[in-house]
N, C-alpha and C positions, 0 to 999 in steps of 0.2 A: 327112820334110819337115814343117816346122812348119805347123800349121793356120793358115789365113788368116782374119783378123778379119772378122766380118760387120757390125761396129759402126762401125768407123773411117770408112769412106767416107760422105760426105754429098752426093755428086753427084746422088743420087736424090731429095733433098729439094727441094720447090718453093722458089722465091726467097721467097715469102711465109713459109714455114715456117722458113726459114733466118735471117730477120731477128732480131737480138738486141734485145729490148726491155728497158728499165729497169723491171722490175716486181718487183724484189726488195724485201722488206719487212724491218723490224727483227725480229730473232729474239729473243723475250722470254725464252724458256725452252730452255736447251741441255742439259738433263738427259737421261740415257739413258732408253730405253723410252717416250719421248714423241715423237709424230709431230708435226713442226714444219712449218707452211705457209711456203713461201719466196716465194710469189707472191700477189698480192692476189686472184687468181681461183682459188686452190687447185690450180693446174695442176701445181705441183711441191711435193712434201713431202719431209722428211728425218727419218729415224729414226736417231739416234746409237747406234751400237753400242759404239764405244770413243772416249772423249774425246781431243782433241788435246793435244799437249804444249807448246803456246805460245798466246799470245793473238792472234797475227797470222794473217791470211788473205791469199791471193794477190790481186793486183789485175789489172784488165784489161790484157792485153798480156804478162803474165808467162808464162813457159814452165813448165807444171805437169807433174809426173810422178805418175801413179796406177797402182794395180791395180784392176781391176774384174771383176765377174761380172754379166752381163746375163741376166735371165729375163723370161718372160711371166708373167701373173697366175696361170696354172695351174702355175707352178713350173718349166716346161721351159726349159732353158738354151739361149741362142742364141749366146752369145759369152763369152770369158773370157780376159783377159790372164794370169791365173794359170795356166791350162792351157798357154799358150804359154811361160810362164816369162820373159816379157818385158814390163816396165812400159810403159805407154802415155804418150807425151809429146805435149802440144799446146799452142798458144797460147790462153790463156783470153780469153773475151770477143770473139773475132773471127769467130765463125760457122764455125769449123772443125769443130765437133761440133754435136750437136743442142742446141736451146735449153735444155732441161732440165739439160744438163750445164754450160753456161756459168753458169746461175743457181745450181745446186747446189754445184759445186766452189768457186765464189767465196765461199760461206758457211762452208767448212771450214777447220779449223786443221791445221797440220802434224802428221802421225801420226793424225789422226782417221779412223775407219772408220764409215761410215754407209750406210743404204739410201736411195737416191733413187727416189721414185716419180714418173714423168713421164707425164702425160696425153698422149694422142696428138698434140695440137697443140704439145706441147713435145718431141715425139719425131719419129717419121717420118710423121705426118699420115695423110691418106687414101690415100697411095700405099704406105705401108708400106716394107719393104725385103726383097722376095721373095729366096729362098723361105722364110726363117726367121721374118721378122717380118711379120705380116698387116696389112692396112689397118686404120686407126683403133685401133691397139693401145696400151694403157697398158703401160709397161715399168717394171721394177724393176731398179735397179743397186746392187749392193753395191760401194761405192767406198772405197778407202784412199788418202788423200792422202799420198804419200811425201815429196815435196819440191817446191820450185819455184825458178826463177831469175828475179830482177828484171831485166827486159830494159832498164830505164833505166840500168843500170850496163853501159855498152857493152863494156868490156873485162873486166868481172868482178873487178876489183881495186880499185874505188873511185876510180881516177884520172880517169874521165870519166863524169859522171852527166848524164843528159838528162831534162828534164821538158817534156812537150808543153804549150804555152800555148794554142795554136790548131791544130786539125786542118787538114790540107791537103785538096785536092780531087783526084779521079782516082786512078789506080792506078800511074801511072809513077813510077819513081825514077831519079835521075841515075846515070850510069855513070862508072867511072873514066876520066878524060880529057875528060868533057863540060865545057863552060863553063857555069857557073851564075851567075845574077843574084840577088843576095840583099841583105838589110839585116842588118847585124851591129853589135851594140853590147856592150861588155864592161865589167864592173864588178869591183873587187876583192872577193874573197870576204869580207873583214873589214868591208866597208861595209854594216852592217845597216840603215842609214837608207834608208827607201823613197824619199826625195828625193835620194839621192846621185846625182851625174852620172857617166856612164860615162867611163873614161879613153881609150876608143878607139871610133871609129865608122868604118864603112866603107859608103858608099851607092853601090851598083852600080859599083864600080870593080875593075879587075883587080888581084889581090894574091895572093902565095904565102901559104899558110896551113899550120899544122902538120898532120901526118898524122892526128891524133886528130880534128880537125875535118873533114878530108876524109872520114874513116870515117863520121862522123856524117851528112854531106850525102848519102852514098850511100843512107842509110836514111830520108831525109826527103822527103815527097811535095810536089808543087806547092802553094804557098800556105801550107804548114804552118809554124808558129812554135814554136821550141823554146827552152827555157832550158837551159843547160849549166853544171855545176860541175866545175872541174878542180883 
């Protein structure tokens, strides 16, 4: 039976520890063998072991695929996706992992391998994650960013691209068959003029819509505003 991960669950983290803060700073030096601070308070640092193969980094909301080995400062290993032979996939920037990971992985390039050192307030905090991670522990993770998928490409083929203009409120999403009330305006993709007028508007009236748009609404929260390119 495959060993179960001790790192993936975050239910034991307090809500305060799980909040993702915009504390990343510009990385001035990405050479190897140099420890780079990723936050203004020094809570997360990165030591690049192998440089990435591109200039792009994943964005918040992207599904990233990584291999990792987690250790305490004394070198004792508490978790490893490599030992399980199964890369770890998570949605970046959404609080599904510890804060140090959301900050650190967002700074990485495809194919990059680095050591992320996460102070306890960017890891499991005062509660730790018993039995392997004690309270107030600073953790080290050797992370390799294998790949990621841009979740704004809703079908993965470039036919429907969504850009969030304004985040919605709450956690509920509409289900298939629900009646939704929305504001809709459409422009021709070739109309680069910012003052171009939409060729179609729909203000809170019932109307059949293409499947692609129905698919998008199922993933749109209350009050959220999206731009889509088809």
